[in-house]
HTML snippet that shows the backbone in 3Dmol.js (N, CA, C, O; Angstrom):
<script src="https://3Dmol.org/build/3Dmol-min.js"></script>
<div id="view" style="width:600px;height:400px;position:relative"></div>
<script>
const pdb = `
ATOM      1  N   MET A   1       0.849  -1.160   0.000  1.00  0.00           N
ATOM      2  CA  MET A   1       0.000   0.000   0.000  1.00  0.00           C
ATOM      3  C   MET A   1       0.901   1.230   0.000  1.00  0.00           C
ATOM      4  O   MET A   1       1.838   1.310   0.794  1.00  0.00           O
ATOM      5  N   LEU A   2       0.633   2.166  -0.861  1.00  0.00           N
ATOM      6  CA  LEU A   2       1.444   3.365  -0.979  1.00  0.00           C
ATOM      7  C   LEU A   2       0.710   4.586  -0.449  1.00  0.00           C
ATOM      8  O   LEU A   2      -0.516   4.675  -0.521  1.00  0.00           O
ATOM      9  N   ALA A   3       1.475   5.513   0.078  1.00  0.00           N
ATOM     10  CA  ALA A   3       0.960   6.821   0.458  1.00  0.00           C
ATOM     11  C   ALA A   3       1.968   7.837  -0.051  1.00  0.00           C
ATOM     12  O   ALA A   3       3.173   7.664   0.128  1.00  0.00           O
ATOM     13  N   LYS A   4       1.489   8.876  -0.673  1.00  0.00           N
ATOM     14  CA  LYS A   4       2.354   9.879  -1.278  1.00  0.00           C
ATOM     15  C   LYS A   4       2.518  11.078  -0.348  1.00  0.00           C
ATOM     16  O   LYS A   4       1.549  11.559   0.240  1.00  0.00           O
ATOM     17  N   ARG A   5       3.763  11.553  -0.224  1.00  0.00           N
ATOM     18  CA  ARG A   5       4.034  12.761   0.546  1.00  0.00           C
ATOM     19  C   ARG A   5       3.837  13.950  -0.391  1.00  0.00           C
ATOM     20  O   ARG A   5       4.389  13.973  -1.490  1.00  0.00           O
ATOM     21  N   THR A   6       3.052  14.937   0.038  1.00  0.00           N
ATOM     22  CA  THR A   6       2.785  16.104  -0.792  1.00  0.00           C
ATOM     23  C   THR A   6       3.911  17.121  -0.670  1.00  0.00           C
ATOM     24  O   THR A   6       4.829  16.952   0.132  1.00  0.00           O
ATOM     25  N   SER A   7       3.832  18.171  -1.467  1.00  0.00           N
ATOM     26  CA  SER A   7       4.831  19.233  -1.415  1.00  0.00           C
ATOM     27  C   SER A   7       4.829  19.947  -0.063  1.00  0.00           C
ATOM     28  O   SER A   7       5.800  20.613   0.294  1.00  0.00           O
ATOM     29  N   LYS A   8       3.726  19.803   0.689  1.00  0.00           N
ATOM     30  CA  LYS A   8       3.628  20.394   2.036  1.00  0.00           C
ATOM     31  C   LYS A   8       3.975  19.379   3.126  1.00  0.00           C
ATOM     32  O   LYS A   8       3.654  19.583   4.297  1.00  0.00           O
ATOM     33  N   ASN A   9       4.638  18.279   2.731  1.00  0.00           N
ATOM     34  CA  ASN A   9       5.050  17.218   3.663  1.00  0.00           C
ATOM     35  C   ASN A   9       3.880  16.579   4.395  1.00  0.00           C
ATOM     36  O   ASN A   9       4.006  16.214   5.564  1.00  0.00           O
ATOM     37  N   GLN A  10       2.755  16.440   3.729  1.00  0.00           N
ATOM     38  CA  GLN A  10       1.598  15.779   4.314  1.00  0.00           C
ATOM     39  C   GLN A  10       1.405  14.413   3.664  1.00  0.00           C
ATOM     40  O   GLN A  10       1.653  14.226   2.472  1.00  0.00           O
ATOM     41  N   ILE A  11       0.957  13.472   4.477  1.00  0.00           N
ATOM     42  CA  ILE A  11       0.659  12.126   3.987  1.00  0.00           C
ATOM     43  C   ILE A  11      -0.767  11.802   4.407  1.00  0.00           C
ATOM     44  O   ILE A  11      -1.129  11.964   5.572  1.00  0.00           O
ATOM     45  N   THR A  12      -1.570  11.350   3.465  1.00  0.00           N
ATOM     46  CA  THR A  12      -2.928  10.923   3.778  1.00  0.00           C
ATOM     47  C   THR A  12      -2.899   9.425   4.031  1.00  0.00           C
ATOM     48  O   THR A  12      -2.364   8.653   3.235  1.00  0.00           O
ATOM     49  N   LEU A  13      -3.489   9.028   5.162  1.00  0.00           N
ATOM     50  CA  LEU A  13      -3.560   7.598   5.461  1.00  0.00           C
ATOM     51  C   LEU A  13      -4.590   6.953   4.539  1.00  0.00           C
ATOM     52  O   LEU A  13      -5.682   7.492   4.355  1.00  0.00           O
ATOM     53  N   PRO A  14      -4.253   5.815   3.965  1.00  0.00           N
ATOM     54  CA  PRO A  14      -5.248   5.105   3.150  1.00  0.00           C
ATOM     55  C   PRO A  14      -6.491   4.780   3.989  1.00  0.00           C
ATOM     56  O   PRO A  14      -6.392   4.527   5.189  1.00  0.00           O
ATOM     57  N   LYS A  15      -7.639   4.791   3.350  1.00  0.00           N
ATOM     58  CA  LYS A  15      -8.904   4.590   4.045  1.00  0.00           C
ATOM     59  C   LYS A  15      -8.929   3.304   4.867  1.00  0.00           C
ATOM     60  O   LYS A  15      -9.453   3.294   5.981  1.00  0.00           O
ATOM     61  N   ILE A  16      -8.376   2.233   4.339  1.00  0.00           N
ATOM     62  CA  ILE A  16      -8.386   0.954   5.060  1.00  0.00           C
ATOM     63  C   ILE A  16      -7.578   1.031   6.358  1.00  0.00           C
ATOM     64  O   ILE A  16      -7.920   0.381   7.346  1.00  0.00           O
ATOM     65  N   ILE A  17      -6.510   1.826   6.350  1.00  0.00           N
ATOM     66  CA  ILE A  17      -5.698   2.004   7.561  1.00  0.00           C
ATOM     67  C   ILE A  17      -6.440   2.909   8.543  1.00  0.00           C
ATOM     68  O   ILE A  17      -6.554   2.586   9.726  1.00  0.00           O
ATOM     69  N   ALA A  18      -6.942   4.036   8.053  1.00  0.00           N
ATOM     70  CA  ALA A  18      -7.655   4.980   8.920  1.00  0.00           C
ATOM     71  C   ALA A  18      -8.884   4.328   9.556  1.00  0.00           C
ATOM     72  O   ALA A  18      -9.210   4.615  10.708  1.00  0.00           O
ATOM     73  N   SER A  19      -9.560   3.461   8.818  1.00  0.00           N
ATOM     74  CA  SER A  19     -10.762   2.822   9.363  1.00  0.00           C
ATOM     75  C   SER A  19     -10.441   1.831  10.480  1.00  0.00           C
ATOM     76  O   SER A  19     -11.327   1.462  11.251  1.00  0.00           O
ATOM     77  N   ALA A  20      -9.194   1.402  10.572  1.00  0.00           N
ATOM     78  CA  ALA A  20      -8.793   0.496  11.659  1.00  0.00           C
ATOM     79  C   ALA A  20      -8.687   1.246  12.990  1.00  0.00           C
ATOM     80  O   ALA A  20      -8.634   0.628  14.053  1.00  0.00           O
ATOM     81  N   PHE A  21      -8.655   2.581  12.926  1.00  0.00           N
ATOM     82  CA  PHE A  21      -8.543   3.415  14.122  1.00  0.00           C
ATOM     83  C   PHE A  21      -9.606   4.512  14.083  1.00  0.00           C
ATOM     84  O   PHE A  21      -9.264   5.691  14.000  1.00  0.00           O
ATOM     85  N   PRO A  22     -10.871   4.150  14.139  1.00  0.00           N
ATOM     86  CA  PRO A  22     -11.946   5.131  13.941  1.00  0.00           C
ATOM     87  C   PRO A  22     -11.986   6.242  14.987  1.00  0.00           C
ATOM     88  O   PRO A  22     -12.438   7.347  14.688  1.00  0.00           O
ATOM     89  N   GLU A  23     -11.533   5.976  16.183  1.00  0.00           N
ATOM     90  CA  GLU A  23     -11.592   6.985  17.252  1.00  0.00           C
ATOM     91  C   GLU A  23     -10.344   7.861  17.294  1.00  0.00           C
ATOM     92  O   GLU A  23     -10.348   8.894  17.965  1.00  0.00           O
ATOM     93  N   ALA A  24      -9.280   7.476  16.595  1.00  0.00           N
ATOM     94  CA  ALA A  24      -8.010   8.202  16.683  1.00  0.00           C
ATOM     95  C   ALA A  24      -8.048   9.486  15.870  1.00  0.00           C
ATOM     96  O   ALA A  24      -8.351   9.477  14.677  1.00  0.00           O
ATOM     97  N   ARG A  25      -7.738  10.580  16.532  1.00  0.00           N
ATOM     98  CA  ARG A  25      -7.629  11.873  15.855  1.00  0.00           C
ATOM     99  C   ARG A  25      -6.171  12.338  15.867  1.00  0.00           C
ATOM    100  O   ARG A  25      -5.764  13.155  15.041  1.00  0.00           O
ATOM    101  N   TYR A  26      -5.390  11.808  16.812  1.00  0.00           N
ATOM    102  CA  TYR A  26      -3.989  12.176  16.958  1.00  0.00           C
ATOM    103  C   TYR A  26      -3.127  10.916  16.996  1.00  0.00           C
ATOM    104  O   TYR A  26      -3.559   9.860  17.460  1.00  0.00           O
ATOM    105  N   PHE A  27      -1.911  11.051  16.501  1.00  0.00           N
ATOM    106  CA  PHE A  27      -0.960   9.945  16.489  1.00  0.00           C
ATOM    107  C   PHE A  27       0.387  10.428  16.989  1.00  0.00           C
ATOM    108  O   PHE A  27       0.830  11.524  16.645  1.00  0.00           O
ATOM    109  N   ASP A  28       1.033   9.613  17.795  1.00  0.00           N
ATOM    110  CA  ASP A  28       2.426   9.850  18.162  1.00  0.00           C
ATOM    111  C   ASP A  28       3.260   9.328  16.998  1.00  0.00           C
ATOM    112  O   ASP A  28       3.022   8.223  16.513  1.00  0.00           O
ATOM    113  N   ILE A  29       4.226  10.106  16.551  1.00  0.00           N
ATOM    114  CA  ILE A  29       5.031   9.731  15.392  1.00  0.00           C
ATOM    115  C   ILE A  29       6.487   9.656  15.804  1.00  0.00           C
ATOM    116  O   ILE A  29       7.005  10.561  16.458  1.00  0.00           O
ATOM    117  N   ARG A  30       7.149   8.564  15.414  1.00  0.00           N
ATOM    118  CA  ARG A  30       8.584   8.432  15.689  1.00  0.00           C
ATOM    119  C   ARG A  30       9.232   7.607  14.589  1.00  0.00           C
ATOM    120  O   ARG A  30       8.559   6.892  13.847  1.00  0.00           O
ATOM    121  N   VAL A  31      10.529   7.718  14.498  1.00  0.00           N
ATOM    122  CA  VAL A  31      11.294   6.935  13.535  1.00  0.00           C
ATOM    123  C   VAL A  31      12.036   5.855  14.316  1.00  0.00           C
ATOM    124  O   VAL A  31      12.697   6.138  15.315  1.00  0.00           O
ATOM    125  N   GLU A  32      11.919   4.636  13.855  1.00  0.00           N
ATOM    126  CA  GLU A  32      12.573   3.505  14.514  1.00  0.00           C
ATOM    127  C   GLU A  32      13.049   2.538  13.435  1.00  0.00           C
ATOM    128  O   GLU A  32      12.257   2.086  12.608  1.00  0.00           O
ATOM    129  N   ASP A  33      14.336   2.224  13.444  1.00  0.00           N
ATOM    130  CA  ASP A  33      14.919   1.320  12.443  1.00  0.00           C
ATOM    131  C   ASP A  33      14.576   1.757  11.026  1.00  0.00           C
ATOM    132  O   ASP A  33      14.196   0.939  10.189  1.00  0.00           O
ATOM    133  N   ASN A  34      14.713   3.053  10.764  1.00  0.00           N
ATOM    134  CA  ASN A  34      14.469   3.626   9.451  1.00  0.00           C
ATOM    135  C   ASN A  34      13.013   3.449   8.978  1.00  0.00           C
ATOM    136  O   ASN A  34      12.742   3.389   7.778  1.00  0.00           O
ATOM    137  N   LYS A  35      12.088   3.366   9.941  1.00  0.00           N
ATOM    138  CA  LYS A  35      10.655   3.247   9.648  1.00  0.00           C
ATOM    139  C   LYS A  35       9.907   4.337  10.396  1.00  0.00           C
ATOM    140  O   LYS A  35      10.310   4.739  11.488  1.00  0.00           O
ATOM    141  N   ILE A  36       8.828   4.809   9.813  1.00  0.00           N
ATOM    142  CA  ILE A  36       7.953   5.771  10.479  1.00  0.00           C
ATOM    143  C   ILE A  36       6.873   4.975  11.207  1.00  0.00           C
ATOM    144  O   ILE A  36       6.158   4.182  10.594  1.00  0.00           O
ATOM    145  N   LEU A  37       6.758   5.191  12.518  1.00  0.00           N
ATOM    146  CA  LEU A  37       5.757   4.487  13.319  1.00  0.00           C
ATOM    147  C   LEU A  37       4.715   5.482  13.831  1.00  0.00           C
ATOM    148  O   LEU A  37       5.056   6.505  14.424  1.00  0.00           O
ATOM    149  N   LEU A  38       3.470   5.173  13.596  1.00  0.00           N
ATOM    150  CA  LEU A  38       2.353   5.982  14.090  1.00  0.00           C
ATOM    151  C   LEU A  38       1.631   5.192  15.174  1.00  0.00           C
ATOM    152  O   LEU A  38       1.248   4.041  14.966  1.00  0.00           O
ATOM    153  N   THR A  39       1.449   5.817  16.324  1.00  0.00           N
ATOM    154  CA  THR A  39       0.732   5.178  17.415  1.00  0.00           C
ATOM    155  C   THR A  39      -0.444   6.065  17.797  1.00  0.00           C
ATOM    156  O   THR A  39      -0.237   7.221  18.164  1.00  0.00           O
ATOM    157  N   PRO A  40      -1.676   5.559  17.723  1.00  0.00           N
ATOM    158  CA  PRO A  40      -2.816   6.395  18.092  1.00  0.00           C
ATOM    159  C   PRO A  40      -2.740   6.786  19.570  1.00  0.00           C
ATOM    160  O   PRO A  40      -2.407   5.968  20.427  1.00  0.00           O
ATOM    161  N   VAL A  41      -3.053   8.038  19.844  1.00  0.00           N
ATOM    162  CA  VAL A  41      -3.087   8.515  21.228  1.00  0.00           C
ATOM    163  C   VAL A  41      -4.408   9.210  21.483  1.00  0.00           C
ATOM    164  O   VAL A  41      -5.044   9.737  20.570  1.00  0.00           O
ATOM    165  N   LYS A  42      -4.800   9.199  22.733  1.00  0.00           N
ATOM    166  CA  LYS A  42      -6.032   9.874  23.127  1.00  0.00           C
ATOM    167  C   LYS A  42      -5.635  11.121  23.907  1.00  0.00           C
ATOM    168  O   LYS A  42      -4.936  11.041  24.917  1.00  0.00           O
ATOM    169  N   ILE A  43      -6.084  12.253  23.433  1.00  0.00           N
ATOM    170  CA  ILE A  43      -5.830  13.517  24.107  1.00  0.00           C
ATOM    171  C   ILE A  43      -7.012  13.788  25.022  1.00  0.00           C
ATOM    172  O   ILE A  43      -8.164  13.796  24.587  1.00  0.00           O
ATOM    173  N   SER A  44      -6.710  14.009  26.295  1.00  0.00           N
ATOM    174  CA  SER A  44      -7.788  14.298  27.236  1.00  0.00           C
ATOM    175  C   SER A  44      -7.556  15.676  27.853  1.00  0.00           C
ATOM    176  O   SER A  44      -6.417  16.132  27.955  1.00  0.00           O
ATOM    177  N   PRO A  45      -8.618  16.321  28.255  1.00  0.00           N
ATOM    178  CA  PRO A  45      -8.482  17.652  28.856  1.00  0.00           C
ATOM    179  C   PRO A  45      -7.598  17.607  30.097  1.00  0.00           C
ATOM    180  O   PRO A  45      -7.652  16.654  30.874  1.00  0.00           O
ATOM    181  N   ALA A  46      -6.788  18.638  30.274  1.00  0.00           N
ATOM    182  CA  ALA A  46      -5.857  18.679  31.400  1.00  0.00           C
ATOM    183  C   ALA A  46      -6.574  18.578  32.743  1.00  0.00           C
ATOM    184  O   ALA A  46      -6.088  17.908  33.655  1.00  0.00           O
ATOM    185  N   ASP A  47      -7.715  19.231  32.872  1.00  0.00           N
ATOM    186  CA  ASP A  47      -8.417  19.187  34.147  1.00  0.00           C
ATOM    187  C   ASP A  47      -8.943  17.793  34.448  1.00  0.00           C
ATOM    188  O   ASP A  47      -8.966  17.391  35.612  1.00  0.00           O
ATOM    189  N   GLY A  48      -9.360  17.054  33.449  1.00  0.00           N
ATOM    190  CA  GLY A  48      -9.814  15.679  33.662  1.00  0.00           C
ATOM    191  C   GLY A  48      -8.670  14.784  34.078  1.00  0.00           C
ATOM    192  O   GLY A  48      -8.831  13.939  34.959  1.00  0.00           O
ATOM    193  N   THR A  49      -7.516  14.956  33.456  1.00  0.00           N
ATOM    194  CA  THR A  49      -6.342  14.166  33.809  1.00  0.00           C
ATOM    195  C   THR A  49      -5.879  14.502  35.212  1.00  0.00           C
ATOM    196  O   THR A  49      -5.561  13.611  35.999  1.00  0.00           O
ATOM    197  N   LEU A  50      -5.841  15.773  35.522  1.00  0.00           N
ATOM    198  CA  LEU A  50      -5.395  16.201  36.837  1.00  0.00           C
ATOM    199  C   LEU A  50      -6.296  15.645  37.934  1.00  0.00           C
ATOM    200  O   LEU A  50      -5.811  15.201  38.975  1.00  0.00           O
ATOM    201  N   SER A  51      -7.585  15.668  37.705  1.00  0.00           N
ATOM    202  CA  SER A  51      -8.490  15.147  38.730  1.00  0.00           C
ATOM    203  C   SER A  51      -8.320  13.645  38.897  1.00  0.00           C
ATOM    204  O   SER A  51      -8.444  13.136  40.011  1.00  0.00           O
ATOM    205  N   SER A  52      -8.039  12.922  37.811  1.00  0.00           N
ATOM    206  CA  SER A  52      -7.822  11.483  37.947  1.00  0.00           C
ATOM    207  C   SER A  52      -6.506  11.186  38.671  1.00  0.00           C
ATOM    208  O   SER A  52      -6.414  10.213  39.420  1.00  0.00           O
ATOM    209  N   VAL A  53      -5.493  12.022  38.448  1.00  0.00           N
ATOM    210  CA  VAL A  53      -4.219  11.855  39.170  1.00  0.00           C
ATOM    211  C   VAL A  53      -4.431  12.120  40.656  1.00  0.00           C
ATOM    212  O   VAL A  53      -3.938  11.378  41.505  1.00  0.00           O
ATOM    213  N   ARG A  54      -5.166  13.180  40.958  1.00  0.00           N
ATOM    214  CA  ARG A  54      -5.430  13.492  42.373  1.00  0.00           C
ATOM    215  C   ARG A  54      -6.228  12.374  43.042  1.00  0.00           C
ATOM    216  O   ARG A  54      -5.975  12.033  44.197  1.00  0.00           O
ATOM    217  N   GLU A  55      -7.188  11.807  42.317  1.00  0.00           N
ATOM    218  CA  GLU A  55      -7.978  10.701  42.868  1.00  0.00           C
ATOM    219  C   GLU A  55      -7.097   9.483  43.136  1.00  0.00           C
ATOM    220  O   GLU A  55      -7.227   8.838  44.176  1.00  0.00           O
ATOM    221  N   LYS A  56      -6.210   9.170  42.209  1.00  0.00           N
ATOM    222  CA  LYS A  56      -5.315   8.026  42.404  1.00  0.00           C
ATOM    223  C   LYS A  56      -4.395   8.272  43.598  1.00  0.00           C
ATOM    224  O   LYS A  56      -4.164   7.366  44.399  1.00  0.00           O
ATOM    225  N   MET A  57      -3.873   9.483  43.721  1.00  0.00           N
ATOM    226  CA  MET A  57      -3.020   9.816  44.873  1.00  0.00           C
ATOM    227  C   MET A  57      -3.794   9.633  46.176  1.00  0.00           C
ATOM    228  O   MET A  57      -3.257   9.105  47.150  1.00  0.00           O
ATOM    229  N   ARG A  58      -5.047  10.067  46.193  1.00  0.00           N
ATOM    230  CA  ARG A  58      -5.872   9.922  47.390  1.00  0.00           C
ATOM    231  C   ARG A  58      -6.043   8.453  47.746  1.00  0.00           C
ATOM    232  O   ARG A  58      -5.919   8.067  48.909  1.00  0.00           O
ATOM    233  N   ARG A  59      -6.336   7.619  46.712  1.00  0.00           N
ATOM    234  CA  ARG A  59      -6.514   6.187  46.958  1.00  0.00           C
ATOM    235  C   ARG A  59      -5.242   5.526  47.470  1.00  0.00           C
ATOM    236  O   ARG A  59      -5.297   4.599  48.279  1.00  0.00           O
ATOM    237  N   LEU A  60      -4.095   6.007  46.994  1.00  0.00           N
ATOM    238  CA  LEU A  60      -2.813   5.433  47.417  1.00  0.00           C
ATOM    239  C   LEU A  60      -2.329   5.992  48.750  1.00  0.00           C
ATOM    240  O   LEU A  60      -1.345   5.510  49.311  1.00  0.00           O
ATOM    241  N   GLY A  61      -3.013   6.997  49.248  1.00  0.00           N
ATOM    242  CA  GLY A  61      -2.626   7.592  50.521  1.00  0.00           C
ATOM    243  C   GLY A  61      -1.444   8.543  50.401  1.00  0.00           C
ATOM    244  O   GLY A  61      -0.759   8.804  51.391  1.00  0.00           O
ATOM    245  N   ILE A  62      -1.198   9.056  49.219  1.00  0.00           N
ATOM    246  CA  ILE A  62      -0.099   9.999  49.018  1.00  0.00           C
ATOM    247  C   ILE A  62      -0.581  11.387  49.418  1.00  0.00           C
ATOM    248  O   ILE A  62      -1.611  11.867  48.946  1.00  0.00           O
ATOM    249  N   MET A  63       0.178  12.014  50.288  1.00  0.00           N
ATOM    250  CA  MET A  63      -0.189  13.329  50.803  1.00  0.00           C
ATOM    251  C   MET A  63       0.692  14.405  50.165  1.00  0.00           C
ATOM    252  O   MET A  63       1.721  14.101  49.562  1.00  0.00           O
ATOM    253  N   ASP A  64       0.274  15.666  50.306  1.00  0.00           N
ATOM    254  CA  ASP A  64       1.042  16.788  49.766  1.00  0.00           C
ATOM    255  C   ASP A  64       2.489  16.771  50.270  1.00  0.00           C
ATOM    256  O   ASP A  64       3.411  17.106  49.526  1.00  0.00           O
ATOM    257  N   LYS A  65       2.682  16.387  51.513  1.00  0.00           N
ATOM    258  CA  LYS A  65       4.027  16.381  52.092  1.00  0.00           C
ATOM    259  C   LYS A  65       4.934  15.343  51.427  1.00  0.00           C
ATOM    260  O   LYS A  65       6.157  15.442  51.534  1.00  0.00           O
ATOM    261  N   ASP A  66       4.359  14.352  50.743  1.00  0.00           N
ATOM    262  CA  ASP A  66       5.138  13.313  50.068  1.00  0.00           C
ATOM    263  C   ASP A  66       5.655  13.742  48.694  1.00  0.00           C
ATOM    264  O   ASP A  66       6.551  13.104  48.142  1.00  0.00           O
ATOM    265  N   LEU A  67       5.100  14.811  48.144  1.00  0.00           N
ATOM    266  CA  LEU A  67       5.410  15.198  46.774  1.00  0.00           C
ATOM    267  C   LEU A  67       6.863  15.605  46.524  1.00  0.00           C
ATOM    268  O   LEU A  67       7.431  15.164  45.525  1.00  0.00           O
ATOM    269  N   PRO A  68       7.501  16.424  47.374  1.00  0.00           N
ATOM    270  CA  PRO A  68       8.895  16.783  47.075  1.00  0.00           C
ATOM    271  C   PRO A  68       9.815  15.556  46.952  1.00  0.00           C
ATOM    272  O   PRO A  68      10.672  15.514  46.070  1.00  0.00           O
ATOM    273  N   GLU A  69       9.644  14.583  47.813  1.00  0.00           N
ATOM    274  CA  GLU A  69      10.460  13.363  47.730  1.00  0.00           C
ATOM    275  C   GLU A  69      10.130  12.570  46.469  1.00  0.00           C
ATOM    276  O   GLU A  69      11.031  12.024  45.833  1.00  0.00           O
ATOM    277  N   ALA A  70       8.854  12.500  46.101  1.00  0.00           N
ATOM    278  CA  ALA A  70       8.460  11.785  44.885  1.00  0.00           C
ATOM    279  C   ALA A  70       9.045  12.458  43.646  1.00  0.00           C
ATOM    280  O   ALA A  70       9.478  11.780  42.714  1.00  0.00           O
ATOM    281  N   ILE A  71       9.057  13.781  43.636  1.00  0.00           N
ATOM    282  CA  ILE A  71       9.639  14.508  42.503  1.00  0.00           C
ATOM    283  C   ILE A  71      11.142  14.254  42.427  1.00  0.00           C
ATOM    284  O   ILE A  71      11.671  14.027  41.339  1.00  0.00           O
ATOM    285  N   ARG A  72      11.839  14.289  43.568  1.00  0.00           N
ATOM    286  CA  ARG A  72      13.280  13.986  43.571  1.00  0.00           C
ATOM    287  C   ARG A  72      13.542  12.590  43.024  1.00  0.00           C
ATOM    288  O   ARG A  72      14.459  12.384  42.229  1.00  0.00           O
ATOM    289  N   TRP A  73      12.725  11.632  43.460  1.00  0.00           N
ATOM    290  CA  TRP A  73      12.901  10.250  42.991  1.00  0.00           C
ATOM    291  C   TRP A  73      12.679  10.163  41.477  1.00  0.00           C
ATOM    292  O   TRP A  73      13.479   9.552  40.768  1.00  0.00           O
ATOM    293  N   ALA A  74      11.596  10.771  40.982  1.00  0.00           N
ATOM    294  CA  ALA A  74      11.283  10.699  39.548  1.00  0.00           C
ATOM    295  C   ALA A  74      12.393  11.343  38.717  1.00  0.00           C
ATOM    296  O   ALA A  74      12.774  10.809  37.675  1.00  0.00           O
ATOM    297  N   ARG A  75      12.902  12.458  39.160  1.00  0.00           N
ATOM    298  CA  ARG A  75      13.972  13.143  38.421  1.00  0.00           C
ATOM    299  C   ARG A  75      15.265  12.339  38.429  1.00  0.00           C
ATOM    300  O   ARG A  75      16.034  12.394  37.469  1.00  0.00           O
ATOM    301  N   SER A  76      15.510  11.601  39.491  1.00  0.00           N
ATOM    302  CA  SER A  76      16.746  10.800  39.570  1.00  0.00           C
ATOM    303  C   SER A  76      16.682   9.581  38.629  1.00  0.00           C
ATOM    304  O   SER A  76      17.721   9.022  38.280  1.00  0.00           O
ATOM    305  N   GLN A  77      15.476   9.169  38.218  1.00  0.00           N
ATOM    306  CA  GLN A  77      15.310   8.008  37.358  1.00  0.00           C
ATOM    307  C   GLN A  77      15.632   8.305  35.884  1.00  0.00           C
ATOM    308  O   GLN A  77      15.759   7.375  35.088  1.00  0.00           O
ATOM    309  N   LYS A  78      15.763   9.572  35.515  1.00  0.00           N
ATOM    310  CA  LYS A  78      16.014   9.962  34.137  1.00  0.00           C
ATOM    311  C   LYS A  78      17.428   9.621  33.683  1.00  0.00           C
ATOM    312  O   LYS A  78      17.689   9.574  32.481  1.00  0.00           O
ATOM    313  N   LYS A  79      18.323   9.389  34.597  1.00  0.00           N
ATOM    314  CA  LYS A  79      19.739   9.158  34.243  1.00  0.00           C
ATOM    315  C   LYS A  79      19.968   7.838  33.596  1.00  0.00           C
ATOM    316  O   LYS A  79      21.102   7.510  33.247  1.00  0.00           O
TER     317      LYS A  79
END
`;
const viewer = $3Dmol.createViewer("view");
viewer.addModel(pdb, "pdb");
viewer.setStyle({}, {cartoon: {color: "spectrum"}});
viewer.zoomTo();
viewer.render();
</script>
């Protein structure tokens, strides 16, 4: 199956491919092993995500006082 890149660097997904992801409006794009990989992602409103994070923290018993240590730990994992 071919897809042509336009002069504006746009590629239209073939209908059969697009129909496999009917709910996807956004895709994460990366290059891996000289291939372009598209992964459908769901974009959710920031306030909805934030409230779900706060709810999970509440369920786990994580308090405001625990956050500075959690941030230090998360930042140390990037190395």
